[in-house]
N, C-alpha and C positions, 0 to 999 in steps of 0.2 A: 345744605352743605354736606359733602360726602363724609362718611365715617370710614375709618381705616382699621382693619384687623391685620396685624402682622403675625405670621406663624413661623416659628423656628423649630426645625425638626428633621426627621429622617426621611430618606427616599430609598425605597427598595423595589427591586423586581421580584414579585412573588411567584414562586414555583408551587403550584397548587395541585394536590391530588386527593381524590375522594377515596375513603377507605370504609370498610364495614364497621370497624372499631379501631381504636388506637393500638398499635402493635405492642405486645408484651416483650420483655427481654428475650432475645433468641427467636422470636416469631417472625416469619415472613408472610406478608399479606399481598394479595393481588388488588391493586388499586385501579381506578378508572377516572376518566374525565380529566386527565392531566392537561394543564394549561399554564401559561405565564400571564400574570396580571400585574398591573402597576399598583404598588402599595408603599408601605412605610407609614408609621403613625403620623408623622408630620405632613407627608404628602396627602394621606387620606383626609386629614382634617382640613388641609388647604382646599382640596377638591370639594369636600362637602360644603365648606363655607362659600366657595365661589358659586357652586351650583344652586345653593339655597338662599343666596342673597339677592337683593334687588339692585337697581342701577345706582342706588345711593350709598352703596358699600363697596369699598376697594379692598381686595385681599392681596397682601404681599406675602412672599414666601422666601425665607432664608434657609438654605440647605446646601448640600454638596452632592455632586454626581461624579462618576468616574470618567476617565478619558476613553469612553466606549460608545458604541452605537446605541445601546439600550438607554444610557443616560441622556444622550442628546434627543432621542425619540421621546422620552418621558418629559423632558423639559418643553419640547414642542407641544405635547399633549396638555401640559399645564396651561400653556398660553392659550390653547384652544378653549379651555374652560374659563378663561378670563382672569387667570392669576397673573400678577405682576412678578416676573421671574428675573429681574435685573440682578438680584443678589443670590441667585442659585450659582454656586461656584463650581467650576469644573476642575477637578484635581488630577494633575498629571501623574501617570504611572500608578493609578488606582482604578479598581473596578467599582462600578455602582453597587451599592449594597444589595444583598439578596436575602430572601426569607423562604424557607422551606416549610410549607403549610400542609398539614393533613386535616381534611375535613371528614369527620365521622358521620355515619348515617343519622345520628341523633341531631346533627347540626352544629355540634361543638367542634372547636378547632384546637390544634396543637401546632406551635410555631417555633422554629429554630432560625436564628438570625446570624448572618455574617455581615459585619458592619461595613466593610469596604470603605468607600469615600466618606460615609457618615462619621467614621472615626476621626476624620480630619476637620470636623466642625469644632474648631477650638476657639480660644479667646481672641486670637488674631483675626479669624473670620468674623467674629462678633464685632470687633472694632471696625473692620472694613464695612460692616453692615449697620453701623451705628445710626445713620440717618433714618433707616427703615424702622428702627425701634423708637427713636425719639419722636417721630412724627405720627406714631400710631395712637389710636384711642385705646386699643386693647392689644396685649401681647400674649399669645397662646403658645405654650411649650409642652413637651413630653420628655421622656428619659431614654430615648434610643440613641441619643448623641452624647458626647462627653459632658459630664456634670460641670466642670469648671466653666465651660462656655454658657451653660444654662444659668449658673450663678451670676456670671458677669452681665448677661443680657437682662436678667431680672433687676440687677442693681442699676443699670443704665435706665431702664424703664421707670423704676420707682423714683429715681432722681429727677426725671422729666415729667412726672405726673401721669405716667401711662400705667393703667391698671394691668397687673400681671395675673394670668390664669395658668395654673399648672395641672395637667392631666398626668399624675405620677405613675406612669406605666412605661416600661416594665417596673414592677415594684422594687424599691430599694430604700434603705435608710437615707434620710436627707438631713443636712445641717440646718440648724436654726437660722443661720444667716441667710439662707435661701427662703425658708418658710416665712421669715419676717417681712420679706419683700412682696409676698403674694397678697392679692386682693381676693382670690378665689382658688379653691382646689377641688378637683373632680375625681376622687378615687373610686374604685369599686370596693366591695367588702374586703377582699384580700389585701388590697393596697392600703386601705384604711387601717387594717389590723397591724400590718408591718410598720406603719408610720406612727401609730398611737399605742399599740400594745393591747387594744381593745378588740375582742372578737365580735364582729358586727353580725348579729343574727335576727334582731328585731328592733323596734322603735327605741326601746330603752337603751340598748347597747349603742345604737347609732347616735343617740343624744350624748352619751358619754364620750364616744370617739370625737364627735364634732366639738365638744367642749375643749378637748385638748388642742385641736387645731385653732380654735378661737384664742386660746391662751398663748399660742405662738404668734398671734397678731393677724390671723386670717379672718377677714370679715364674713365671707360667704363660703359655705361648705356644701357640696353636692356629693352624696355617696350613692352610686348606682347600685341597685339591689336586684339586678336581673329581672325576672318576671314580676317582682313586687313593685317595680317602678324606681323612683329616685327619692331619697331622703334629702331634704334641703334644710339648712340651718343658717340663718343670718343673725349677726349680732352687731347692731349699730346703735351708737349713743346709749349704751347700757340697756338696750331693749332687744329681746330675742324673738325670733320667729322660726318655728320648727314644724315640719309636716312631711308626710310622704305623698308625692304626686304620682298617681298610678299611671302605668303605661298602657299599651294596646296589645291585645292578644292576637297573634298571627301564627301561621304555620311556618316555623323557622326552617330554612334550608341551609344557611351558612351565616354564622355570626361574626365572620372575620372582621368586618369594618363597622360593626354596630356602635361600639363605644366611640370610635372616631367620628362617625356620622353624627352622633348625638352631640359631641363637643362642638363641632363646626356649626351645626344647625343652631344650637343653643346660643352661641355667641353672636351670630349674625342677627338672630331674633332680638337679643338684647340691644344691639346697635340700631335695630329698627325702631326701638323705643317700646317694645312689648314689655308688660309687667312680667315679673319673674316666673309666676305660674304659667302664664301664656307662652313664654319662651320655652319652658320645659315641655309643655304639651306639644309645641311645634317640633322640638327636638325628638320627643318620643315618636311622633308620627314619622319623621324622616328615618329614624333608626328602625322602626317597625317595617317600613318598606324595604330597607336594605337587607334585612335578614331573610326576606323571601326570595332573594336573588343570590347567585353565586359570585364569588370573587370579592376583592376589596373595592377598588375604585369603580369597577363596572357595576357594582350593586348600589352605588350612592344615587339617590333620586334627585330630580330637579326641584326647584321651588314650586313650580306649577303642579307637579305630581303630588307633592306633599300637601299643598293647599286643597287639592281635589280629594285627597285621602281624608283630611279633616272634615271636609264638607259631607263626606259619605258616612261619617260616624253617627 
């Protein structure tokens, strides 16, 4: 029987330029390798899930595009990746969202976003997409679209027995009524600090941060720690499980979609029935491949490439 992952989130056209370093105030830099790539955290995660899943998983995507050629082209590209796009809504008199991305020589990136049609993903759009949420096994969301819609979607999912996963990026304070509806949260160190007040620097601080998430009602916490790997904490039936699962060392070229690739890969691996640690290892492998390539969606590997990578370790 097919499993279903529904993703609600943003769709952006990424304008990417490589720079020697991030510009200081008043500084003008000469960049190179300018190009437009398809992005947006929601779209990246949907593409990652679709490319990294097998024939037993269906990926649905709820999002908004503008009334423009780039939005229609992106929707067609999602369909080519095998994503179900019935609930990608075209918004009249709006442009598709854009992101201006600088990629430094170090591989780090800096991003500025204009929401465009993403700002129209409101509670009404969620209501129109209700069936996609109710019929899912998992609902994955981020924070590049309006928060009221994220809260409403989480409530619909929880009421229908659908597990809700939140990748809380870009980081912002979140109400307890949203956190209480989550089965899983996947922040990085910065996002975890903003949400819990605990600066995550090591295992001990990660445990403290995770405890606060668990107290809010979240069963599984994954805190991504960059090159250190991922801290995972599960609290089920009064029993806890906490550990750091190491990642893979590669030569990073562009980290733009690494986190999104990890999230999409991790959830399809869980839907495949993989144990938690194996699912994290699969997601680490996919993310490792992605940072060796430029761009957001162009960098996301296929399932076959990821399995080959794991075999080569």
